[in-house]
N, C-alpha and C positions, 0 to 999 in steps of 0.2 A: 403557087406563092411568086409574090413581085419580089423584084431584089431593086437596089437601087439603080443599077446599069441597064434595068427591065424596060420593057415597051412603054410608051404613051403616046396617047393619042395626038397627031401632028395639030396644033392649032396658033393660031397667031392671035386669039381671041384674049381678053383678058380675065384670068381666074381668081376664084375666091374659094380661100382654104376652110372647112370645117374641120376643126379639133375638140378634142374634149376626151375625158374620161369612156371607158366602154359603154358604162349603164348611163350614161348624162341624156340620152335622148336625141342623138341628131337624125337619126333615120326620119324619125317622125319630124320633127324640126324641118326637116331639108322637104320633106311630104307637104307641109302645112305650108310652106314656102311658097313653094311654086304650083299649090294646089292642084297636084296629086296624091291619088293615095299610094300608089306602090310606086315611085320613082325609085327612091331609096328601100332596098328589102330589110321590114322592121324583125326583128327577132326575139323570141322572149329569154335568148341566152345573149346575153351582154358578150361582148369581145370576138362576135362572127365575122367584122370587116377585117379581111386581114391582107387589104393592098389598098392602093389609092384607087376609086372612082371615080369616074368623071362623067358630068352630067352635062351638056350643050344645052343653056335655054335660050331660046328663041333666035339663035345664031347674033345673038351678043355679047353673051360669055360664059363661062364654064364654072362649075363649081365642082369642087375638090373634095370628098370625103375620106380624110385622111383615117387610118386605122386608130380605134379608142385604145387607148394608155390605161393603166392602172389597176386593171382589174384582178384581182385575187386568184382567181383559178385558172390563168394563163400561165404558162410557165416563163421562167424568167428565160430560156433560153430564145423562146419566141419573141419576148418583148425584146430581147437584144438583137432580133434581126428586123425588127421594125422599127429603132431606133436610126439608124444609118438613112432609111430607105425615107422615112419621115425630116430628117437632116437634111438629105441631100434634096430633095421636093422643096423644103421651104429655104434653104439657102441659095438653089440653081435654078429655079423656075425663073426667068428673066419676064415672063407677062404676070408673077402674081403681082394682084394687086391688094391682097390683103387676106386676112386671118379672120374668120369669126371663131370666139373660143368660146366655147361651153362651159359651163358651169353649173351644177347641181344646186338651186337655191336653198334647197332642206340643209345642205351639207358644207362643211366649211372647206375652203378651199385645201386640194391637197398637197403633197410637197410634189405631184408631176404637177399640177397644174400650177401651179408657183413657178417650176422648172419651165412651163414652158412658154409660159408669160416673159420670163425674164429673158430665154432665147429669143421671143419675137421681139426684146425691147432690143438687144442687144444686135438685130439683124435692121434695128428700124422699121420693122414691119407694121403697117397701120393694121390696127386690132380692135376688133367688134367684141367688146365682153357681152356675154348675152346669159342670162341666168333664166335656166332651164324650170320645167315641173312647176311654177308659180300658183296654177289650179288646187295645186295640192296644201297652199296655205291657205288661210284668209286673206282678205286685203290687208289687214291691218298686220299680222304676222309676215307677209310676203313683203313689205315696204320695211318692217324692219330688220329682215333679214338680207333686203339688198343694202343696206345703208350699212349696215354689219361688213357685209362681204367686200364694199365698197372701201371703208376704212381700212377692212384688215388687208387690201393689195395697194391701199393708196391711192385710190380713183376716185374722182367727184362722180356720186352717185349719178349723175348725169351721163357718165361713160361707160352704164349699165343699162341692158334692155330686160327687163322682164318676161318673159315669155312661157305661152303655153302652147302646145301643140291641140290640146283639147277645145279651149275655147277660141284661139286665135291671138290672145293678149298678145302685143308686141310684135305681130306680122307685118302689120303695115311701116313701125318702126325701124323694123329691120330691113325690110324690102327697101325703104329709103336710104339705109345706110348704108347698103351694099351698093347701089345705084350711084350715091356720094363717090363709093371708091372706085367703081366703073369706068366712071366719067373722067375722073383725076386719072387715071393710066392710060385711056382711050388719049386724052389731051397730051398726055407726056409723049405717046409714041410719036 
């Protein structure tokens, strides 16, 4: 179990963090994004990521896979342990270029999702909102859900990226958005 004061790899590269509910598909998205099947471990049981996992990409930037939140089978004590880790990482990482916030397109944003987005806004953290599992809905239903989620979060629909780790939908758009955040952080240094 990692702690807020625990070890992390030394790096002067920009970092992009990935946040979302335990069952939102973060590991599958990370694998699809970098074109590797087993970069991040995909589990049948949500909530397996219990620490922040770091992945160096082409010696250009680092992807940080944050523990998922909101999964009902995880004890409140375990969730309470993760919160300081996440808050410390998000608030105190000087090379953090932005956060990719994942939301399941099929579900309403949870209280935890909204709290995370509010926390990121409070930090003035650049955030990319990705709507996962778009392949689970018809194209028309996915478009309607994306619009409804954007409205409920008071975002323009263009501020969200529908994504499917099965079909690859949204992969290029997400990669481009991440490249923009990395470039902005690199130029600011």
